[in-house]
Every structure is written in C-alpha cells, then in structure tokens.
N, C-alpha and C positions, 0 to 999 in steps of 0.2 A: 742083328749089327752088334750084338755083344762079343769084341773081340779085345784079347789083349796087346794093345799095339802102343808104339810111341808116336805121337803127333809130330810132323814136321812141321815144326812153328815157324811162321811167317818165310816160309819158302816156297816160291812161285815154280808151278810146273816147268819142266824143260821145255824148249822152243819144239821141239822135235814131239814129245807130247802133245801138245797144244794144237799141231798140225794134225796129226793124228786122229785127235779127238772130233777135229771140225771135219774130218773125212768120213766119218761113220754113222751108221743109223740106228734107229731103234734098239734092238735086243742086242748086239755088237756093241753101243754107245754104252748102254746100261752095265752091261758087264764088264766095259773095262772101268767105268768109273766105280762099279764096286771093288773091282780089282786093286785101283788105285787108293781108294778108300782103307781098304784091308792091308796095305802096304805101308799105310801111315800117312799118307798123305792128307790134308785138313779139307774139310768141304770148301773152307772159303779157299785155298787156292786151287780146288777143282771146279768152284763156280766162277773164279777169275781167269780161268781159261777159255770162256765163252765169250761172244762178242755177240750184244751187250752182255755182261759178266751176270750171271744169274746167282740169287740169294743163297744162302747154306740152304734154308728151309728147302728148297725147290732140289738142291741137289741130295739131302737127306732122303727126301719122297725116291729119288732114282736108285740109291744105295740101297733102300729097303723093300723097293719093288718088286713083287714076284714076275720072273720072266724065264723065257726059256735059256738058260745057260748054254752059252756057245763061246769057249775059251777061244781067245785069238791067238796067233801065231809069234807075234811080237812080247817081248819078255817086258813085264811092267818095270816101270824105272823104279828103283828103291831111293828114297829120301837120305839125305845124308843127316845123320842123327848127330845133335852136338852133346856130346858126354861134357857135364859138369863135373868136377871132382867128388862130389858126393851123389852123382849118378842123376835121377831124373830128379828136378827140383818143382813142385807145383807153383803154379802163378800166386795162388792167394794162401797166405799163411792159415795152418789149421785154428779154428776156434776155439778157446779155452771152456767155451760155456759160460753159463751165469752163475755166480756163487749161491748157493742156497740161501744164505740171509740177504742177498741182494734181490734175490728171485722172490721173496716173500715180501719184503719192503715194494717192489714194483707191482705185485698183485694187490697191495694194500694202498698203493696212492694211484695206481690207475683209474679207478671210478670216480674217483674225486676230482682228478685232472681233468677228466673228459667234461665235467661241469664248468671249466673254468671259460671265461669270455674276455675279449681284451679290452672292456669298459668296466671289468671288477676293480676293486680297491687291491693293492700290493698284499695287505696282511690279510685279506680273506682267507678262509682253509682250502679253497678250490686253485687261488693262487699261488700260495705257499706249497701246495702238491705237486702243483704242475711244474713249479720251477725245480722243485727237489727230484721230479721224476725226469724232465730234462738234463739235469745233472747227472743223475746216475746213468740214464742211457747212452750221453756222451762220453761219459769215461769209459763204460764198457765198450762203446762202438771204437774207441782209441786203442783198445787191448784186444782189436780183431774178434770182439764178439760180432756176428752176422745180423744185419737187419731183421732178417726172417726171425732170426729165435726172439729179438728183443720185441717184435710184434704180438709174437705169439706168447711171450710171456705177458707182457701188456693186455692182452685180447684185444688188440687192435688191427686195422690192414697194415699190411706191408708200406702200403703208400703214406698213412698216418705215420708211422713211425720215421720212413725215409723223411718227410718232411719237418717231422719233430728233428733230427739229425742235422736237417739242414744240406739234404742231399737233392 
C-alpha cells in the first residue's frame, strides 16, 4: 500500500463512480477500490460512496486485501489536485522537538509530579513539580511539540499527557 501519491482531500467521488461501485461484486469491487486509492482518492471518500457509509478501516482492509487482480475497462476517475503556491502543504506543522535542557527538566520533574495528589499543600515538592511540569508541557505543546513526544519524555502514557494538556 506504500505509494507516492497526493490525497484528494475533502473531495467526494463523482456520482458516476459511486454508481459503478454499487454495481460491482467481490474481486472487481476490491480492484476498483484499490485503483481509486492508488489514484489519490482518500479512504474516507471511498467509504462514503457506499450506503451505509463504510469506515476508513474497512476500506483500507479492502485496499490491502490479496485478491485476483482483474482490471476493469472503465478508466479510473482522477481527483482534482488543488495546488497551493508552495505545493503540497501538510495539515500538521512539523514538531520542532523538545530542547535538551527542557527534556532534562521534564525527566527530572516527572517522577516527583506523579506523586502529586489534589489534597496536597500548594508548597509541597510534588505540587511545585506538578505545576512546573504542567507549564513546561503546555508551553512546548503551544510550540507544536506533539503529545506523543511529551508523553515519551515524561515516561507517561499518551492519555495521561493529553489529560495534563487539557485535550
């Protein structure tokens, strides 16, 4: 399934393609879905073409499924690729990473902050460490550092870090 392709974001399949998909069976359907995916259509757009709509995970399983390849006579519809002035623009900005000094501070504060409980005094070492760790993580998250990187640095689960960040 590794192909170098550009996704047709937020573009629904044409009505003619939807009616073609509804008339196909088994191997020819999976072949057509694989061809649409390789042409650049998103899993979501392909799944929405069915009634009821199929989830992306189901469509992905159809794309990667091993089956007898039987090419169809109808050409595959190509999506309209919207070109930005800078070319392809990713949705998420790239993470700058965690600076070494802050990474060391997170690793130092994390074990102590884990001991913090809501009933503790505000001047206890665990409460101070928890507040400082929370502030460092919020600042880094505001600078596009991912939750996954922050969780790995603090040696906590993704869910625990997401809760700390208020997500």
